[in-house]
Phi, psi and omega in degrees: 000322181296327178298318177296318180298316179297321176299316180297319178297318180295332184267008171099003177276177176243075184276163176224142179257135175241127182183190179224144177227167174269167176271072186213177183298322180297318179294319177295324177296320179298313179296321179298321180291318177295319177296323180304320183258012175058041178269129175290152177203150171241085185235121183255148177271136180234162180280046175226156178294151172297140181297139175228153176227129177265124182247125173252126177263111181280175180301332179283356179083358181274127178284141177240130191250137168243114190253123183292136179262170180053055181241177189301318185286357170280356187231044177286146176226145181290141175235159180297327178296319180292323176294319178299319179297317179297322180294337183257002190282141170271339179203146174225132178249134179210167182221185178277324188299320179297346183256018187291334176254145188302317185296312179291328177298312179296322180293313180298315180293324176295315179299317180298328184293344180266354179294143177301151178300332184278346182288145170283124176246095190268116177263098177272100201299319175045065176287120182231127175048235184253017190268045176199160175220164174299320178300315179298316181296319179292320178301318181293321179296323180292335179271343185266166164228003172226130173250123174247126187215146174264174186297325177291320178294327178298324176299318181296317181294324177302314182291320184294319184261002178060051182255140175236177181102185182284166176302322179297317179296320178295314179302316182289333174299313180292321179301314183286319186289321185249012176055051184271150175275327183214145161241123182250118181247119178249143181229050172058231185280359185271294187198175167218150179226138175242127181247140164238181179298331188236352185229165176206135177227124177239130178227141172291143178291129178299146177281121180224161173280115188269125169275301164201167189262000181297123179091355181297317178296325179291322177294322175302311182301313182299315180293322179296312183297314181298323178293318179293323177294333178274002176091014179293153173290169180302313183295317180297316179296320179297314180300318179293319178298000000 
């Protein structure tokens, strides 16, 4: 989520991060980075280590993640300040990984419930290892109005919900069942497609010199959200993202 927030900050929005860190060097580094870019945050220190993820980029260019357990963000609790922020939000981005533990799951879902009906509530599904269930995904979809998924994750969702048909048919099934405004499908270096109930936009991924792909989807999300909030058409927002 912080990657998306940084993208929004670079693009001129006033984003805020909600989370927990440990009282350690990693936590201080996070706050320093957020302060550097003048990002607002509601981040409390807890007696657990700051969350870390080890990323290995294999020869195929695909990142492989090792995610540390029993860390600060597994112990989030709702605060009045976080609820106040949600009530004023134009957009909220959240994922499945942050909800892997019951306490943080209940906190994130409680905060989301206070968001205005007009706000974009983007569920960037981020399926990682064993940290998700069908129940968690359904709970999140009922709170979201935008689903962002990559091509690999879509395969998992097809199997989980027993869906057949084209990607478009699957996207429209999710739109209709969970009353979504958008389904965003990214396919790495190949293409991306954005579906609404009445529109569809597909674009080839621009050719760029890749350092690594970690955070690329978060930058896409930030650019898409800010464009839509500024009143861009679906195609214009997609092109900017």
